[in-house]
C-alpha positions as CSV (number, residue, x, y, z in Angstrom):
1,M,184.5,-30.9,66.0
2,I,187.6,-29.0,67.1
3,A,190.3,-29.6,64.6
4,P,193.7,-30.7,66.0
5,R,196.1,-27.8,66.3
6,R,199.9,-27.9,65.8
7,V,201.5,-26.8,69.0
8,H,205.0,-27.4,70.3
9,S,205.2,-28.4,74.0
10,E,203.7,-28.1,77.4
11,H,205.8,-25.0,78.0
12,M,205.2,-23.4,74.7
13,T,205.3,-19.6,74.6
14,T,202.6,-19.1,71.9
15,P,199.2,-20.4,72.9
16,P,196.9,-21.2,70.0
17,L,194.7,-18.3,68.8
18,F,191.2,-19.3,67.7
19,D,189.9,-16.8,65.1
20,F,186.1,-16.6,64.9
21,E,186.2,-15.0,61.5
22,P,189.4,-15.8,59.6
23,G,190.1,-13.0,57.1
24,S,189.0,-10.2,59.5
25,H,192.6,-9.2,60.4
26,E,192.2,-5.8,58.9
27,R,189.7,-4.7,61.5
28,D,191.2,-2.2,63.9
29,T,189.5,-3.3,67.1
30,V,190.3,-6.7,68.6
31,L,187.9,-8.4,70.9
32,N,189.4,-11.4,72.8
33,L,186.9,-13.8,74.4
34,A,188.2,-15.7,77.4
35,I,185.9,-18.6,77.9
36,A,184.3,-20.4,80.8
37,N,185.4,-23.8,82.1
38,G,184.3,-26.6,79.8
39,F,182.7,-24.4,77.1
40,P,184.7,-24.1,73.8
41,P,184.7,-20.8,71.9
42,D,182.3,-22.0,69.2
43,T,179.5,-22.0,71.8
44,Y,179.7,-18.2,72.0
45,R,179.1,-17.7,68.3
46,P,175.4,-16.6,68.8
47,F,176.4,-14.0,71.3
48,L,179.3,-12.7,69.2
49,R,177.1,-12.7,66.1
50,A,174.4,-10.7,67.8
51,L,177.0,-8.3,69.2
52,G,177.8,-7.1,65.7
53,G,180.3,-4.3,65.3
54,D,183.5,-4.1,63.3
55,Y,185.6,-6.3,65.6
56,R,188.2,-8.9,65.0
57,R,186.9,-11.6,67.3
58,V,189.5,-14.0,68.7
59,C,190.1,-16.4,71.6
60,V,193.4,-17.2,73.1
61,L,192.7,-20.8,73.9
62,P,193.2,-22.2,77.4
63,R,195.4,-25.2,77.9
64,A,192.5,-27.6,78.1
65,L,192.1,-27.0,74.3
66,W,195.7,-27.1,73.2
67,H,195.4,-30.9,72.5
68,N,199.2,-31.5,72.4
69,G,199.6,-33.7,75.4
70,V,199.9,-30.8,77.9
71,R,198.9,-32.1,81.3
72,P,196.2,-30.5,83.6
73,E,198.8,-30.2,86.3
74,S,200.6,-27.6,84.2
75,A,197.8,-25.2,85.0
76,A,198.6,-24.9,88.6
77,S,196.6,-21.7,89.1
78,W,194.4,-19.3,87.2
79,Q,197.3,-17.0,86.9
80,V,198.6,-19.4,84.3
81,M,195.6,-18.6,82.2
82,A,196.2,-14.9,82.5
83,D,199.9,-15.4,81.6
84,D,198.9,-17.6,78.6
85,L,196.4,-15.0,77.5
86,L,199.0,-12.3,77.5
87,A,201.5,-14.5,75.7
88,G,199.0,-15.2,72.9
89,L,198.2,-11.5,72.5
90,R,201.9,-10.5,72.5
91,A,202.8,-13.2,70.0
92,H,200.1,-11.9,67.5
93,S,200.9,-8.3,68.3
94,L,197.4,-7.6,69.4
95,T,196.9,-4.3,71.3
96,G,194.0,-2.0,72.1
97,V,192.2,-5.2,73.0
98,I,188.6,-5.4,74.4
99,A,188.9,-8.2,76.9
100,V,185.7,-10.1,77.3
101,G,185.8,-12.9,79.9
102,H,183.1,-15.3,81.1
103,S,183.3,-17.0,84.5
104,M,186.9,-18.2,85.0
105,G,187.8,-16.3,81.8
106,G,186.6,-13.1,83.5
107,V,189.1,-13.6,86.3
108,A,191.9,-14.5,83.8
109,S,191.1,-11.4,81.7
110,M,191.1,-9.2,84.9
111,L,194.5,-10.5,86.0
112,A,195.9,-10.0,82.4
113,A,194.6,-6.4,82.3
114,L,196.2,-5.7,85.7
115,A,199.5,-7.1,84.6
116,E,199.6,-5.2,81.3
117,P,196.9,-2.5,81.2
118,S,198.4,-0.7,78.2
119,R,197.5,-3.7,76.0
120,F,193.8,-3.3,76.7
121,R,191.1,-0.9,75.8
122,A,188.3,-2.1,78.0
123,L,187.4,-5.0,80.3
124,V,184.0,-6.9,80.1
125,L,183.4,-9.4,82.9
126,L,180.5,-11.8,82.3
127,D,179.5,-13.4,85.6
128,P,183.1,-13.7,86.8
129,T,184.0,-16.4,89.3
130,I,184.4,-13.9,92.1
131,F,182.9,-15.5,95.2
132,P,182.1,-13.7,98.5
133,A,185.1,-13.5,100.9
134,D,183.7,-16.0,103.4
135,L,183.3,-18.7,100.7
136,L,186.8,-18.0,99.3
137,R,188.3,-18.4,102.8
138,L,186.7,-21.9,103.0
139,I,188.0,-22.8,99.5
140,R,191.5,-21.5,100.5
141,W,191.6,-23.6,103.7
142,A,190.3,-26.7,101.9
143,G,193.2,-26.3,99.4
144,R,195.8,-25.9,102.2
145,L,194.4,-29.1,103.8
146,G,194.7,-31.0,100.5
147,L,191.0,-31.4,100.2
148,S,190.4,-29.5,96.9
149,H,189.8,-32.8,95.1
150,R,186.7,-33.2,97.2
151,F,185.0,-30.0,96.0
152,P,181.5,-30.9,94.6
153,L,182.3,-29.2,91.2
154,V,185.5,-31.3,90.9
155,Q,183.7,-34.5,91.7
156,R,180.9,-33.7,89.3
157,A,183.4,-32.9,86.5
158,L,185.2,-36.2,86.9
159,R,181.9,-38.1,86.7
160,R,180.9,-36.4,83.5
161,R,180.0,-38.7,80.6
162,R,182.8,-38.5,78.1
163,A,182.1,-40.9,75.3
164,F,179.3,-41.0,72.7
165,A,178.5,-43.0,69.6
166,S,178.4,-39.9,67.4
167,V,178.0,-36.1,67.5
168,D,174.3,-36.6,67.0
169,A,174.2,-39.0,70.0
170,A,176.1,-36.4,72.0
171,Y,173.6,-33.7,71.0
172,D,170.6,-35.9,71.9
173,Y,172.2,-36.5,75.3
174,F,173.0,-32.9,76.1
175,R,169.5,-31.8,75.2
176,T,168.2,-33.9,78.1
177,R,170.6,-32.4,80.7
178,P,169.3,-29.6,83.1
179,L,172.5,-27.5,82.4
180,F,171.3,-26.9,78.8
181,A,167.6,-26.6,79.5
182,S,167.5,-22.9,78.8
183,W,169.9,-22.9,75.9
184,P,168.6,-22.5,72.3
185,A,168.9,-25.8,70.4
186,Q,171.4,-24.3,67.9
187,T,173.7,-23.5,70.8
188,V,173.5,-27.0,72.3
189,R,174.3,-28.2,68.8
190,L,177.4,-26.0,68.7
191,Y,178.4,-27.4,72.0
192,A,178.0,-31.0,70.8
193,E,180.0,-30.3,67.7
194,S,182.8,-28.2,69.2
195,N,183.3,-30.1,72.4
196,T,183.7,-33.6,70.8
197,R,186.5,-35.1,68.9
198,P,187.0,-38.6,67.3
199,A,187.8,-41.3,69.9
200,H,190.4,-43.9,69.4
201,G,188.0,-46.8,69.7
202,G,185.3,-45.2,67.5
203,G,182.6,-42.7,68.2
204,V,183.5,-39.4,69.8
205,E,184.7,-38.2,73.2
206,L,184.8,-34.9,75.0
207,A,187.4,-32.5,73.7
208,W,187.5,-30.6,76.9
209,T,188.3,-33.6,79.1
210,P,186.8,-34.1,82.6
211,E,190.3,-34.0,84.0
212,W,190.9,-30.5,82.7
213,E,187.6,-29.3,83.9
214,A,188.3,-30.7,87.3
215,Q,191.7,-29.1,87.4
216,Y,190.3,-25.6,86.8
217,Y,187.7,-26.1,89.5
218,R,190.4,-27.5,91.8
219,T,192.6,-24.3,91.4
220,I,189.9,-21.6,91.7
221,H,191.5,-18.2,92.2
222,V,191.1,-17.4,95.9
223,Q,192.3,-13.8,96.0
224,P,190.2,-12.1,93.3
225,W,189.2,-9.2,95.6
226,R,192.8,-8.0,95.8
227,A,192.7,-7.7,92.0
228,V,189.3,-6.1,91.9
229,R,190.6,-3.2,94.2
230,R,193.3,-2.4,91.6
231,L,190.8,-2.0,88.8
232,R,189.6,1.4,90.1
233,G,190.4,4.0,87.5
234,L,192.5,1.6,85.5
235,L,190.3,1.2,82.4
236,P,186.6,1.1,81.5
237,V,185.0,-1.9,83.2
238,L,181.6,-3.5,82.5
239,V,180.3,-6.4,84.7
240,L,177.2,-8.4,83.8
241,R,175.7,-10.9,86.2
242,G,172.9,-13.3,85.7
243,E,169.9,-12.4,87.9
244,H,169.7,-16.1,89.1
245,T,173.5,-16.8,89.1
246,D,175.0,-19.1,91.6
247,T,178.5,-17.7,91.0
248,F,178.7,-13.9,91.0
249,L,176.2,-13.3,93.8
250,E,174.4,-10.0,94.5
251,R,176.6,-9.4,97.5
252,S,179.7,-9.8,95.4
253,A,178.2,-7.4,92.9
254,A,177.5,-4.9,95.7
255,R,181.1,-5.1,96.9
256,F,182.4,-4.7,93.4
257,R,180.4,-1.5,93.0
258,R,181.9,-0.1,96.2
259,L,185.5,-1.0,95.3
260,V,185.2,0.1,91.6
261,P,182.7,2.9,91.6
262,D,183.6,3.9,88.0
263,A,182.6,0.4,86.8
264,T,179.2,-0.4,85.3
265,V,177.5,-3.4,86.9
266,L,174.3,-4.7,85.4
267,D,172.0,-7.7,85.7
268,V,170.8,-10.0,82.9
269,P,167.2,-10.6,84.0
270,G,165.8,-14.1,84.2
271,H,169.0,-15.9,83.5
272,G,171.8,-17.7,85.5
273,H,175.5,-18.1,85.2
274,L,175.5,-19.2,81.6
275,F,173.5,-16.2,80.2
276,P,176.0,-15.7,77.3
277,H,174.6,-19.0,76.0
278,S,171.0,-18.9,77.2
279,A,170.5,-15.3,76.4
280,P,173.0,-14.3,73.6
281,D,170.9,-11.5,72.2
282,A,170.2,-9.8,75.5
283,T,173.9,-10.2,76.5
284,A,174.9,-8.7,73.2
285,R,172.6,-5.7,73.5
286,L,174.0,-4.8,76.9
287,V,177.6,-5.3,75.9
288,G,177.1,-3.5,72.6
289,A,175.4,-0.5,74.1
290,W,178.2,-0.1,76.7
291,L,181.0,-0.5,74.1
292,R,179.5,1.9,71.5
293,P,180.7,5.2,73.2
294,L,184.2,3.7,73.5
295,K,184.6,3.4,69.7
296,G,184.3,7.1,69.2
């Protein structure tokens, strides 16, 4: 389970840094993983382990995992995630960073790299939440009309089961859910262990609460294409998409290629949006092969 972390306030300037391998601080190259909505950093361990390489692997935690009483409303936009990411990297004097971001973490990493490109060495986007323009227009208008709380993903998040008798009971439950059907059992176990914490009345509860998950869905970044245009020539960019993704669709990938012709855009065959979890080895091979020349 995620251990409580000492943090100061809702408006703290130093977001917590999750270190995948404490003691690896002497490594020259830092890889920061910005995570997807609802999936704690420990669930990415199989991917990062398969990636290999002499990296210091860290994750500047999003506010959902600060566990200091910070309210979901404090994350009024995904720009807040980007600002927090930069604040965490600055506080720990991390430069030359390889920014790897999955889903919403991809958008946050992109915004952070655009704000302070000199801090980054490369940008790796894993099925980023960059929808086609027509869908983004609908989302933007729904927000203006005050209807974002009715988004299906928001409603689904708020209905999510949040309490279990034990970590084992949580694991048994998650193993039956379609979302995890393609995941290796060890990764589902990592999810059950890292996304639960002791509940006040006994048993365990979700560490990444449904309210936080819903808030991130409610505040989806609706102007990502403005940011994408600015990536051209900025720094090396790799984009991976799941062949069967429902998020970074093929037409979005095609538009990305047109706007950023120097980027590398590849598919992960046979997998959907959560391919870093369902196909950690294949994901690591593609990312590792692309990163290798950059280390020279």
